C-alpha positions in Angstrom: 112.1 75.8 108.0 112.8 72.3 106.8 114.7 73.3 103.3 114.9 71.1 100.4 118.5 70.0 99.8 119.3 71.1 103.3 122.7 69.5 102.9 123.8 72.2 100.4 125.6 75.2 102.0 124.0 78.5 102.1 124.9 81.9 104.2 123.4 81.9 107.5 120.5 84.0 107.7 118.9 85.5 110.9 115.6 84.1 111.6 112.5 86.3 111.6 111.8 88.9 113.1 114.9 90.1 111.6 116.7 93.7 112.3 119.1 93.0 109.2 119.0 91.3 105.9 115.3 92.7 105.7 113.6 92.2 102.4 110.9 94.6 101.8 108.3 93.4 98.6 106.1 95.4 96.3 102.6 94.6 96.4 99.7 95.7 94.1 100.8 98.4 92.1 102.6 97.7 88.4 100.1 94.6 88.5 97.1 93.6 91.0 97.9 90.9 93.6 95.1 89.0 94.9 95.3 86.2 97.9 95.9 83.3 95.8 99.0 85.1 94.3 100.2 86.2 97.7 99.8 82.8 99.0 101.8 81.3 96.6 104.5 83.7 97.0 104.6 83.5 100.7 104.2 79.7 101.0 107.2 79.3 98.8 109.6 82.2 99.8 107.8 83.8 102.7 110.9 83.0 105.1 112.9 85.7 103.2 110.0 88.2 103.4 109.9 90.6 105.9 107.7 93.8 104.8 104.8 93.6 102.1 104.2 97.1 100.7 101.0 98.4 99.4 102.5 101.1 96.6 100.8 104.1 95.0 97.6 104.2 97.5 96.5 100.8 95.7 94.6 99.9 99.0 92.2 102.9 98.2 90.9 101.5 95.3 90.3 97.9 96.6 87.5 96.3 98.5 88.1 96.7 102.4 88.0 92.9 102.7 90.4 92.4 100.2 92.8 94.4 101.7 92.1 92.9 105.3 92.5 89.4 103.6 95.9 90.1 102.0 97.2 91.7 105.5 95.9 88.7 107.3 97.9 86.5 104.9 101.1 88.4 105.6 100.8 88.1 109.2 100.2 84.5 109.0 103.7 84.2 107.3 105.3 86.5 110.0 105.5 89.7 107.2 104.8 92.9 108.1 102.7 95.4 106.1 103.2 99.0 105.0 101.1 101.5 103.6 103.7 102.8 101.2 104.4 106.4 101.1 100.8 107.5 100.1 100.6 109.9 103.2 102.1 112.8 101.1 99.0 112.6 99.0 96.8 112.7 102.0 98.8 115.8 103.3 98.0 117.6 99.8 94.3 116.5 99.2 92.8 115.4 102.6 95.0 117.5 105.0 92.5 117.2 107.9 92.4 113.8 107.7 96.0 112.7 108.1 95.3 111.5 111.8 92.5 109.6 110.6 94.5 107.9 107.8 96.8 106.6 110.5 94.1 105.6 112.4 92.4 103.7 109.7 95.7 102.1 108.8 96.0 100.8 112.1 92.2 99.4 112.5 92.9 97.4 109.1 96.2 95.7 110.6 98.7 97.5 108.9 102.0 97.4 110.9 104.2 100.2 109.2 103.2 103.8 107.9 105.6 105.1 105.5 106.2 108.8 105.4 107.4 110.3 102.4 107.7 113.5 100.8 109.2 113.1 97.5 106.7 115.5 95.5 105.8 117.8 98.0 107.6 120.7 99.8 107.4 120.4 103.6 109.8 121.2 106.6 111.5 118.4 108.4 109.9 119.5 111.6 106.4 118.7 110.1 107.6 115.3 108.8 109.3 114.5 112.3 105.8 115.4 113.8 104.3 112.8 111.4 106.8 110.1 112.7 105.9 110.9 116.2 102.3 110.8 115.3 102.5 107.3 113.8 104.4 106.2 116.9 101.6 107.5 119.1 99.0 105.3 117.5 101.0 102.2 118.1 102.4 101.9 114.4 105.9 101.7 113.3 106.8 105.0 111.5 109.2 104.5 108.2 110.4 108.0 106.6 111.7 108.2 103.5 114.7 110.3 102.6 115.4 111.5 99.0 118.2 113.0 97.2 116.0 114.1 94.2 112.8 116.3 94.4 109.9 114.5 92.5 111.4 111.0 93.6 108.9 108.4 94.2 107.0 108.3 91.0 107.2 107.4 87.5 109.2 110.7 86.2 111.6 110.7 83.5 115.4 111.3 83.6 114.6 114.8 82.1 111.9 115.6 84.5 114.1 115.1 87.3 117.1 116.5 85.8 114.9 120.0 85.5 114.5 119.8 89.4 117.2 120.7 91.9 119.1 117.9 93.6 119.0 117.4 97.4 122.3 118.0 99.2 122.7 114.3 101.0 124.0 115.8 103.9 120.4 117.5 104.5 118.9 113.8 103.8 121.1 112.5 106.4 120.2 115.0 108.9 116.5 114.4 108.5 117.2 110.7 108.9 119.1 111.1 112.2 116.2 113.5 113.6 113.3 110.7 112.5 115.6 108.2 114.3 115.9 110.1 117.3 112.1 110.6 117.4 111.7 106.9 117.1 111.5 105.7 113.5 111.6 102.0 112.9 113.7 102.3 109.5 114.5 104.8 107.1 113.5 104.4 103.4 116.0 105.5 101.1 114.3 106.2 97.8 116.6 105.1 94.7 115.7 108.1 92.1 118.6 110.2 92.0 120.9 107.5 93.2 120.9 104.5 91.1 117.2 105.2 89.3 116.3 107.8 86.7 119.9 109.0 86.4 122.4 109.1 83.7 125.2 107.5 85.9 124.7 106.1 89.4 125.6 108.2 92.4 127.1 105.6 94.6 128.9 108.2 96.6 125.5 109.0 97.9 124.8 105.7 99.0 128.0 105.2 100.8 127.5 108.8 102.6 124.0 107.9 103.6 124.8 104.2 104.8 127.9 105.7 106.6 126.2 108.5 108.2 122.8 106.8 109.0 123.8 103.5 109.7 123.5 100.5 107.1 121.3 98.7 109.7 118.9 101.7 110.1 118.3 102.0 106.4 116.1 100.0 103.8 117.6 100.9 100.3 115.5 100.6 96.9 116.7 98.4 94.6 114.8 98.8 91.4 116.5 96.1 89.4 119.0 92.9 89.9 122.2 95.2 88.7 121.3 97.5 91.5 120.5 94.9 94.6 124.0 92.9 93.4 125.7 96.4 93.7 124.3 97.0 97.6 125.0 93.3 98.3 128.8 93.5 97.0 129.6 96.6 98.8 127.4 96.3 101.9 127.2 92.3 102.5 124.3 90.2 102.2 122.4 91.6 105.2 122.0 94.7 103.6 118.1 95.9 103.9 116.5 96.0 100.5 113.2 97.0 99.1 112.7 95.0 95.7 109.8 94.2 93.3 107.8 90.9 94.1 109.2 89.4 91.2 112.7 89.7 92.3 112.3 87.9 95.5 113.9 84.5 94.3 116.9 86.1 92.5 117.5 88.5 95.3 117.7 85.5 97.9 119.9 83.4 96.1 122.4 86.2 95.9 122.3 87.0 99.5 122.7 83.0 100.3 125.3 82.5 98.1 123.7 79.9 96.1 124.0 81.9 92.8 124.9 85.2 91.5 126.4 86.9 88.3 129.6 87.2 86.8 131.0 89.9 89.3 129.5 88.1 92.4 128.9 84.4 91.8 130.9 82.3 94.6 131.8 85.5 96.4 129.1 86.4 98.9 129.9 84.9 102.4 128.8 85.2 105.8 130.2 84.3 109.2 128.7 82.9 112.3 130.8 83.0 115.3 130.7 79.9 117.7 131.1 82.0 120.9 
């Protein structure tokens, strides 16, 4: 990419397809997104976007041609497309169509099928079987791990506090089994860690990062204070999931161009000359 003001220093970024420093962005959910908006986003910032995620099953409300057009625009910009974690809804309401759901995702051009279970009680063996199913259909499985039952929706702090927290060690064991089964990355849900909690459970984030491997995780970072914390503690190449409205601020922080009081001028990278 020929960058404007290319004489100004920015932290070195691995070119796409990247394995670390991944930025996943939310597509249609909090507001609709059509092809013109998506093209504008990717024409200007597409170099820094790796995954585009349909959230909340939004694709099931849209005309098929609109879904495929959005997917094609992403592929034109070397951006992978994820289903988001809707499979848990399919498991509950359309149990007999789980494999058909995966097949349809492949037929429409999706690259990644996220496997979430924030709202349902399901065994790890069954979740790992879903990872294997997705892989068998030539798609990339991206399982989600949680430390809070009810994660992944719009539940209040009080609602989540009424549910039992999940032992982080259990989430780590589940993540490792998914990786052994061929998972592409592990999605780390923010609720119960930095979202919908009275105090951030940063110890849980460190446990997951250390035990699962930072390079294997994509951490949900629901607001700028959260992704700043991850960058300050894990470096600019940490994999993050943010809202599409936050791409520029996140990349300014990763690159060292800009930041906040506690991070401005402090984010750096090193590229060996060997």
